[in-house]
N, C-alpha and C positions, 0 to 999 in steps of 0.2 A: 790366139797367137802366142808363140813363145818369142823370146828375144835374147840377144847376146848381152843386153844391159843387165845391171844388177839392181837390187833394191836401193842401194846407196845412190846410184846414178839417178834414179827416179826421184828420190827424196831431195836431192840437191837441186833439181830443176822442176819440181812438182808444180809450182804455181804457174810458171811459164808454159808448162805442158798443158795444164788444164785450160788456161786461157786460149792457147792456140787450137786445141781440139774443139773447144766451144765455138771458136770463130770459124773453123773450117768445116764443121759438121753441123748443119742446121738441125735444131732441136725444138721440140714443143709442138703444141696443137697447131695444125695447119702449116707447119714449117715447110719451106721449099727453097731450093737453090735458085738464086736470081741469075746465075751465070750458066745454068744448064737446063735446057728444056728440050723435050723430044717432039719430033714430028710424028704423025700417026704411023708412018711406015717403020720408023725406028722403034716405037713403042711395041708394035706388033712383033718385031724381031726379039725384043726383050721377053715378051710373053710366050713366044714359041721356042726360043733357043736357050733361055736362061743364061748361065754364066759364060757359055761360049760367046754370046753377044758381048758381054762385058770384057772378056779377054781380047776379043777381036778389036775392041775399041780402046785398048790400052789400059784397062783396069785389071791389073794382075797378070798372072801367067798360067800356062797349062798345068804347072806344078800345083797351083792352088786347086784347080779342078779335081785333081787326084784325091784331095782331102775334103771333098764336099759330098754330102749324101746325094746319091744318084748322079754324081758328077755335076751337080748344079742344074739339072734339067729333068722335070717330070714330063714324060712323053705324052703326046696326044693333047697338048694345050691348043685350044682353038680360039684365037682372038675374036672370031665372029660371034662367039657365044658370050662375050663380055660386053656389057652395056656401054653406050656412049658416056653415060654419067660416070661409070667406073673408070673408063679410059681417061676422061677429063680429070678426075681426081688423082690418078696415078701419074699423069704426064709431068706435073711439076714437083712431084714428091719423091721421085727416084733419087737415091743418095741422101736421104734424110732420116733422122733418128726417130722422129715422132714424139709422142707424149706417154704419160702413164708410167709403167714400170720399165720402159725401154731405156737402155743406158750404154755408155762406153766406159768400161772400168779398167784402169791400169793398176796392176797389183804385183804381187810377187809370190813365189812358192814358199809357203810358211811351214808346211809339214809334208814329209814324204812317207807313205805307208808301204810302198813296194818299189824298191830301188831299181830293179831290173826293168819293170814296165815303164816307170818314169823315165828311165834312160832311153827306151825306144821312142817315147814321145818327145824326147829332147828337153825334159824339164829337170832343172837342178835347184837345189836349195838356195833360196834368195834370188833366183833368177826372175827377171821381170816378165810379166805376162800382160796380155790385153784380151778382155772379154767383151764381146759385142752382143747385145740383145735388141733386135728389131725385126720387123717382118714386112708384110705387104702393104702397110699403110692404108690410105683411104681407098685404094683400088680393091684390096682384099675385103675390106669392110663393106664396100658397095656390092661386090659379088655376093657376099653373104646375104645382105639385105634383099637383093634382087631375087635370089633363089629361094629364100624363105617364102616369098609370095608364091613362087611356082610350086613349092612343096606343100603348102597349105591346100592348094587345089588338088595336087596329086594324091595326098593322103586320103581325101574323100573319094577320089576316083578309084583307088585301089582298095577301098574298104578298110583302111587302117584306123583303128580307134585310138585317139590320143588322150592320155591323162593330162597333158599340158600342150598347148599349141606350139610351144617352143621346141617340141619334139617332132615337129612335122617332118615327113620323110617320104621317100619313094623307093621301090626296089632298085638295087644297083643296076640290074640289066634293063630297066625300063628306059624309054626315051628321055624322061626327065632326069633320071639318075645319071645316064650317060652324059647329058649336056652339062649337068652340074660338075661332074668329075673333070670334064674338059675345061670348064671355066675355072675350077679350083686349081687345076694344074697351071693355068696362066698366072693365077695369083701367087702360087708357090714359086714359079720361075721369076716373077717380079721380086719376090722376097729374097731369093738367092742373089739376084743382081744388086738389089739394094744393099745387102750386107757386103757383097764383093766391092762395091764402090766405096762404102765406108771403110772397108779394110784398106783400100788403096789410099784414101785420104788420111787414115791413121798413119800409114807408112810415110806419106809425104810430110805429115806434121812432125813425126819423130825426126825426120831428116832436117827439117827446119829448126827445131829446138836444140837438137844435139849436134848439129853440123857434122853428121856422119852419113856415109852412103849406105845403100841397101845391104851390101855385103857385111859391113861392120855392125849394122843394127841387127841383122839376122831375124827380122820379123816374119817368121814362117808360120803359115797356117797349119795348126794341128788338126782342127776339124771344124766343120760347119754342119749342124744337124737341125732338122725340122722339129717343131711341135705344132699341134693343132692342124693336122693334115690326115686325109684318108688316102690309103695306098693299097693297090692290089699286090698281095704277096702270097707265097706258098708256105703253108704251115701244116703240121700234123694235127688232125682232128679225129678223135675216136679211132686212132690207129691207122688212119689213111692220110696221105698227103693231098691237100686240097688248096685250090686258089680261093683266097678269102679277101674281103675288103677290111683292112685293119684301120680303124679310126682312132688316132692318138690325139686326144683332147686333154690338154694339161699333162701330156705324157710325151716321152721321146723314145727313139729307138735305142736298143741295147743288144745288138747282135753279137754272137759269140765268136771266139777264135775260129778261123777256118771258113767262115761264111763268105760266099762268093760276092756279096754286095758291099764288102768293106775293103778299104785300100790294101794293096799288096803288102805294104810295109807294116800293116797292123794285123796281118793274118795270124801271127803267133800270139797276139795279146787280146784281140777282140776290139770291137768298135769303141772309140772314145765317147764317153757320156759326159755332158756338161750340165752341172746342177748349180745355178747361181743362188745366193741367199739374199742379202740386202746390202745397202750401201755402207752399213756400219759394221758388218761382221765378216762372213767368209763366203767363198764359193768353192766348189769341188770339181775335180776331174776324176772320173771313174772309167771303167771299161765294162762292156757287155759280157754276158755269161751264157753258157748252155742252159742253165736253169731258167733264165729269163725266156729263152727261145721256146723251152718246153712248157712253161707255166703261164707266161704273160704275153704270148705272141711276140716275144723279143722286145719287151717294153719296160720302161721304168719311169719314175717321176721326172719332171723337167724343172722343178724349182721348189723353193720352200713352201710357197702358198701363203695367202693372206689369212690373218686372224681378225683383222679389222676392216670395215668398209673404208672407202676413201673419206667419207664424211666423218666417221668416228676418228680416224687418224688425224684429221685436221683439228678436231676438238681437243684431242690429247696433246697436240703440238702447239696449241694456242699459247702465245706469250713466251715461247721458248726460242732460243737462238740456235736453230738446228745446225747451221753452218759452223758456228763456234763449237758446238758440242762435238761435231765430227773432227774439227781441227785439233781439239784436245786429245783425240784418239790417233792423231797423225794422218787423218784422211782429209784431203782437199776436195771439195765438191762444188760444182756449178750446176745450177738448174735454170730452166727457162723461166720459172717463176717461183716465188716463195711457196705458193700453194702446192706446186708439184713436190717440193722437198718435204712439205708437211705430210702429204699423202703417202710418202715413201719412207717415213721414219722406220727404224728397225723394229719397233714394237708392233708395227702393223703386220709383220710377218712371223711365221713360225720360226723357231730356232733351227736353222738349216742343218746344223750338226746332228740334231736328233733325227731329222728326216733322212739324212744320208746314212746314219747308222742303221736305220730301219731297213732300207733297201739293200745295204751291204750285208746285214745279218740274215735277211731273207734270201740272199744269194742271187738277186735279180740284177745287181750290178756290183762291181768290186771297187772300193775306193782306192785311189792311187796317190793323189796329192790334194792338199788344201791350199787355197789361194787367199791372200789377205789384201783388201783394197788399199790403195794409196791415193789415187786420183780418180774422181768419178764425174762424168757429165750426165745429166738426166734431162729428159724431155719435159 
């Protein structure tokens, strides 16, 4: 999200803002909202309708939907293919951040590389921004676990030899493949709604802390994009246009200017691409390119990527005051536990600037602005 606020505004109220965000957005392992639980009928609506359900229930507006991949709904989601255990896990976790590398980061535009494109996105030097990273929580995790068991059996049935059982699979057009894609669509729709609700609570929190209304805050959604998802798309393969299943794992879409699946107001610049780094360095906004569409099925990376396991990061962070280290850099952070912050230290990740420069130089996404964090809440 972009904002009408400035870096200075955030710095003046940073501690109050972090505390309020941490209070209003449940974070951490098993986090859930005590004041919001869904009945089965409502949860099925979430899984089938995605962001439309959220907007109909007062979480954001249709304008938000215009700036969400697939308008916030992957079609053909069938809640009947989602297990009771997955439904149970999702029922209390909608509107929560979760744990691991999930975060809400309030920052500002630190560098602009393309003034014209930044202007189309509404991003100005020193303007405040909000970046949210979370997904389908326990519901999506359970869908994955459930269908791994199905795919192990299916791999044998279809005579697929596996070098590793984690690569278990089935043909896309098989009954097992079709059922999984429908269940996965439900998980994706849950994730869209989860982020939309957090977006709504971010806006309410800013209103509470800055005593300003929505119009003055200008917290508009620039873009919401998936990663870790399989989607049916049309691409050119060996000189012919074909329907293919594109699985982006640790990757995100980077569609070019003029593509029919990106918002009307971005037709001239390409789809926004969001590449976060870590809580102590930078994040980037880029746009998709024709080269990406031709060479990588319209894909680019979705983050810096880890260079340390969580266990290694905890060992490196032992005895250090991580919160103080970040405060010395002008970054206020709140985490669900000290262990979470230790796992997420900057050294645990690649230097995101180097990663972004690679995809920019390769031409599969074009960097537009660099964001620097000021306030971060981690699960």
